[in-house]
C-alpha positions as CSV (number, residue, x, y, z in Angstrom):
1,X,-153.2,200.5,175.1
2,X,-153.8,198.4,178.5
3,X,-151.0,198.0,180.6
4,X,-149.5,194.6,180.8
5,X,-150.6,193.7,184.7
6,X,-152.5,196.2,186.0
7,X,-155.1,194.1,184.1
8,X,-154.6,191.0,186.1
9,X,-153.7,192.7,189.5
10,X,-156.2,195.7,189.9
11,X,-159.4,193.5,189.9
12,X,-158.0,192.3,193.0
13,X,-157.7,195.8,194.9
14,X,-161.2,196.8,194.7
15,X,-162.6,194.8,198.0
16,X,-161.7,197.5,199.8
17,X,-163.0,200.4,197.6
18,X,-166.2,198.8,198.2
19,X,-165.5,198.0,201.5
20,X,-165.1,201.6,202.4
21,X,-168.5,202.6,200.7
22,X,-170.3,199.6,202.5
23,X,-168.1,199.8,205.6
24,X,-170.9,201.1,207.9
25,X,-173.7,199.0,206.4
26,X,-171.7,195.7,206.9
27,X,-170.0,196.0,210.3
28,X,-173.3,196.8,211.3
29,X,-175.5,194.0,209.9
30,X,-172.2,191.3,211.1
31,X,-172.2,192.7,214.7
32,X,-176.1,193.2,215.3
33,X,-177.9,191.2,213.0
34,X,-178.1,187.4,211.6
35,X,-176.7,186.3,208.8
36,X,-179.6,185.9,205.8
37,X,-176.6,183.7,203.9
38,X,-176.4,181.5,207.0
39,X,-180.7,181.0,206.8
40,X,-180.1,180.3,203.4
41,X,-177.4,177.5,203.9
42,X,-179.1,176.2,206.5
43,X,-182.4,175.9,204.5
44,X,-180.5,173.9,201.6
45,X,-183.1,171.2,201.6
46,X,-185.2,173.8,199.4
47,X,-185.5,174.6,195.9
48,X,-183.7,177.5,195.4
49,X,-186.5,179.5,194.3
50,X,-188.1,178.6,197.3
51,X,-185.0,179.9,199.0
52,X,-185.5,182.9,197.1
53,X,-189.3,183.4,198.3
54,X,-187.5,183.0,202.3
55,X,-185.1,185.8,201.5
56,X,-188.0,187.9,200.3
57,X,-190.4,187.0,203.3
58,X,-187.8,187.4,205.9
59,X,-186.9,191.0,204.2
60,X,-190.4,191.9,204.2
61,X,-191.3,190.8,207.7
62,X,-188.1,191.1,209.7
63,X,-185.9,193.8,207.8
64,X,-183.9,194.9,210.9
65,X,-183.2,191.3,212.0
66,X,-180.8,190.1,209.1
67,X,-178.2,191.8,207.3
68,X,-179.9,192.5,204.3
69,X,-177.3,195.2,203.6
70,X,-174.0,193.0,203.2
71,X,-173.9,192.2,199.5
72,X,-170.4,191.1,199.9
73,X,-171.9,187.9,201.8
74,X,-175.0,187.1,199.9
75,X,-172.9,187.2,196.5
76,X,-170.3,184.9,198.2
77,X,-173.3,182.8,198.9
78,X,-174.0,182.9,195.1
79,X,-170.3,181.8,194.4
80,X,-170.5,178.9,197.0
81,X,-173.2,177.9,194.6
82,X,-171.4,178.4,191.7
83,X,-168.2,176.5,192.8
84,X,-170.0,173.4,193.7
85,X,-171.0,173.1,190.2
86,X,-174.6,174.6,190.7
87,X,-174.7,177.2,188.1
88,X,-178.3,177.1,187.9
89,X,-179.1,178.0,191.4
90,X,-176.4,180.8,191.5
91,X,-177.6,182.6,188.3
92,X,-181.2,182.6,190.7
93,X,-178.9,184.3,193.4
94,X,-177.3,186.9,191.6
95,X,-180.2,187.7,189.6
96,X,-181.7,188.4,193.3
97,X,-178.7,190.4,194.2
98,X,-179.3,192.2,190.6
99,X,-182.6,192.8,192.1
100,X,-181.8,194.0,195.3
101,X,-178.8,196.3,194.7
102,X,-179.2,197.6,191.2
103,X,-176.3,200.1,191.4
104,X,-173.7,197.7,192.2
105,X,-171.6,197.2,189.3
106,X,-170.2,193.7,190.7
107,X,-173.7,192.5,191.0
108,X,-174.1,192.3,187.1
109,X,-170.5,190.8,186.8
110,X,-171.1,187.8,188.7
111,X,-174.3,187.4,187.0
112,X,-172.6,187.9,183.6
113,X,-170.4,184.9,185.2
114,X,-173.3,182.7,186.0
115,X,-174.9,182.7,182.2
116,X,-171.2,182.5,181.3
117,X,-170.7,179.0,182.8
118,X,-174.5,178.2,181.5
119,X,-173.1,178.8,178.3
120,X,-175.3,182.0,177.4
121,X,-173.1,183.9,175.7
122,X,-175.0,186.8,174.9
123,X,-176.7,187.4,178.5
124,X,-173.4,186.9,180.0
125,X,-171.7,189.4,177.6
126,X,-174.7,191.8,178.4
127,X,-174.2,191.6,182.0
128,X,-170.4,192.4,181.6
129,X,-171.0,195.2,179.4
130,X,-173.2,197.0,182.0
131,X,-170.8,196.3,184.9
132,X,-168.5,197.3,183.1
133,X,-170.1,200.3,181.8
134,X,-171.0,201.2,185.4
135,X,-167.5,200.6,186.9
136,X,-165.0,201.4,183.7
137,X,-162.1,199.8,186.0
138,X,-163.8,196.7,186.0
139,X,-161.2,194.7,184.0
140,X,-162.7,191.4,184.8
141,X,-165.6,192.2,182.9
142,X,-163.2,193.7,180.4
143,X,-160.9,190.7,180.0
144,X,-164.7,188.5,179.7
145,X,-166.0,190.8,177.0
146,X,-162.9,190.1,175.2
147,X,-163.0,186.1,175.8
148,X,-166.3,186.2,174.7
149,X,-166.4,188.1,171.4
150,X,-163.7,186.3,170.4
151,X,-164.1,182.6,171.9
152,X,-161.1,180.8,169.1
153,X,-158.3,182.9,170.3
154,X,-155.9,181.2,172.9
155,X,-155.0,183.3,175.9
156,X,-151.4,182.9,177.4
157,X,-151.0,180.7,180.3
158,X,-149.7,181.5,183.6
159,X,-146.8,179.1,183.0
160,X,-146.0,180.7,179.4
161,X,-146.9,184.2,181.1
162,X,-144.8,183.9,184.3
163,X,-141.5,183.2,181.8
164,X,-142.5,185.8,179.5
165,X,-140.3,189.1,179.4
166,X,-142.0,192.4,178.7
167,X,-140.6,196.4,177.8
168,X,-138.8,197.6,180.7
169,X,-140.8,201.0,180.6
170,X,-144.1,199.2,180.1
171,X,-143.2,197.2,183.5
172,X,-142.4,200.8,185.0
173,X,-145.5,202.0,184.0
174,X,-147.4,199.3,185.5
175,X,-145.7,200.0,188.5
176,X,-146.9,203.8,188.5
177,X,-150.3,203.0,187.6
178,X,-150.9,200.5,190.3
179,X,-149.3,202.6,193.1
180,X,-151.6,205.2,191.9
181,X,-154.8,203.3,191.5
182,X,-154.1,202.2,194.9
183,X,-153.8,205.5,196.9
184,X,-157.0,206.0,195.0
185,X,-159.4,203.5,196.0
186,X,-158.0,202.2,199.7
187,X,-159.6,204.3,202.4
188,X,-156.4,203.7,204.5
189,X,-153.5,203.3,202.4
190,X,-151.0,205.6,204.2
191,X,-152.4,204.6,207.4
192,X,-149.3,202.5,208.2
193,X,-146.8,203.8,205.7
194,X,-145.9,207.5,204.7
195,X,-146.9,208.8,201.6
196,X,-142.8,209.4,201.0
197,X,-141.7,206.3,202.2
198,X,-144.9,204.5,199.9
199,X,-143.4,206.3,196.5
200,X,-139.8,205.4,197.5
201,X,-140.5,201.7,197.9
202,X,-142.4,202.2,194.1
203,X,-139.0,204.0,192.8
204,X,-136.8,201.4,194.6
205,X,-139.3,198.6,192.5
206,X,-138.6,200.3,189.6
207,X,-135.0,200.8,189.9
208,X,-134.9,196.8,190.4
209,X,-136.4,196.2,186.8
210,X,-134.2,195.5,184.0
211,X,-134.4,194.0,180.4
212,X,-134.5,190.5,181.8
213,X,-137.3,190.8,184.2
214,X,-140.0,188.7,183.5
215,X,-143.5,188.5,184.6
216,X,-143.0,186.3,187.9
217,X,-140.4,188.6,188.6
218,X,-142.5,191.6,188.2
219,X,-145.4,190.3,190.5
220,X,-143.4,189.7,193.2
221,X,-142.4,193.7,192.9
222,X,-145.9,194.7,193.0
223,X,-146.5,192.3,195.9
224,X,-144.0,194.4,198.1
225,X,-145.8,197.6,197.1
226,X,-149.1,196.3,198.1
227,X,-147.9,194.5,201.1
228,X,-146.5,197.9,202.3
229,X,-150.6,199.2,203.0
230,X,-150.7,196.3,205.5
231,X,-154.7,195.6,204.3
232,X,-155.3,191.9,204.5
233,X,-158.5,193.0,201.9
234,X,-155.9,193.8,199.4
235,X,-153.7,191.5,197.4
236,X,-153.1,190.5,193.5
237,X,-153.8,187.4,192.0
238,X,-151.7,184.8,193.8
239,X,-153.6,181.9,191.9
240,X,-151.2,182.8,188.9
241,X,-148.3,182.0,190.9
242,X,-149.7,178.4,191.7
243,X,-150.8,177.7,188.4
244,X,-147.1,176.9,186.9
245,X,-145.7,175.3,189.9
246,X,-145.4,171.7,190.7
247,X,-147.9,170.2,193.6
248,X,-144.8,169.5,195.4
249,X,-143.8,173.0,195.8
250,X,-147.2,174.5,196.4
251,X,-147.9,175.4,200.6
252,X,-151.4,174.3,201.6
253,X,-152.1,176.3,204.6
254,X,-152.4,180.1,204.6
255,X,-149.8,181.6,207.8
256,X,-148.5,184.3,209.6
257,X,-145.2,184.9,211.2
258,X,-145.6,186.4,214.6
259,X,-143.0,186.7,217.2
260,X,-141.0,184.7,215.4
261,X,-143.4,181.8,215.0
262,X,-145.5,180.5,212.5
263,X,-149.1,180.3,212.6
264,X,-152.0,179.1,210.8
265,X,-154.6,181.3,209.8
266,X,-156.5,179.4,207.2
267,X,-156.5,175.7,206.7
268,X,-157.6,176.3,203.3
269,X,-158.4,172.3,202.1
270,X,-156.7,170.9,205.4
271,X,-159.4,171.7,208.2
272,X,-159.1,168.1,209.1
273,X,-155.7,167.7,209.4
274,X,-155.2,171.7,211.3
275,X,-156.8,174.2,212.7
276,X,-156.6,177.9,212.8
277,X,-153.9,179.0,215.4
278,X,-151.7,175.9,215.3
279,X,-148.2,176.4,215.2
280,X,-146.1,175.3,212.7
281,X,-142.8,174.1,213.8
282,X,-141.8,172.3,210.6
283,X,-141.5,171.9,207.1
284,X,-140.8,168.7,205.2
285,X,-138.8,168.0,208.4
286,X,-136.9,171.4,208.5
287,X,-137.4,173.5,211.4
288,X,-139.3,176.8,210.2
289,X,-136.8,179.2,212.0
290,X,-134.0,177.5,210.1
291,X,-136.1,178.2,207.0
292,X,-137.2,182.0,208.0
293,X,-134.1,182.6,208.9
């Protein structure tokens, strides 16, 4: 039986596993080569087929001039199109990624998502199944396969899930699986914490679980375990926290507390109002130091 939380958490932990295998090529690409995705963005006036041909032409004529090895960047270019409600264009980009990286499970996952958004469920299912076969830990593909096969099954909403209480032993089993998976997939999980202290935190979180623990409370226990490895690439699905919250309670920025000061590290949708490195001194009229203290 699938664990109750690991399915929704672990799909966000594999960035560093991919990062480990691709780190050298991606870092070299970023540091010494031009961005092929930026070229495609700058040529947005071209049709998507013309942009794909431009990609192939540049790769054929100038293979070392652009970061063709950086599959994450070209994938994000595809998702940018998808998120801008251009699923047909995103589909062509994801087809290109499958062509360029045929052994990468995430390429088929992305292609499946594009087909899903276009309502082509048979092709979506085919690609999600291929992605899952290549990587049995791809819980997103597993969930999407279930969603496609059982379209009338009503999924639990984030708000409903966050107040739901699960069995104590299931929570504890999930914490163990989360911890073990972190150590398995992350290349530097114990760089900033000893193995003993890491497992000490896990045991402390398990002791905090009781018969009244909600999924929302449990997710925060998981975050503390994840935060102990001090990796900005590794996180849980924070959007599940946001969905049930009233808009006035949402904090519209990504921030970091440094030397007793709060700084913006990502303006998110507020780039016209604040910039990265801006210091936040008050929140809703209250001094930040009073809130954090």
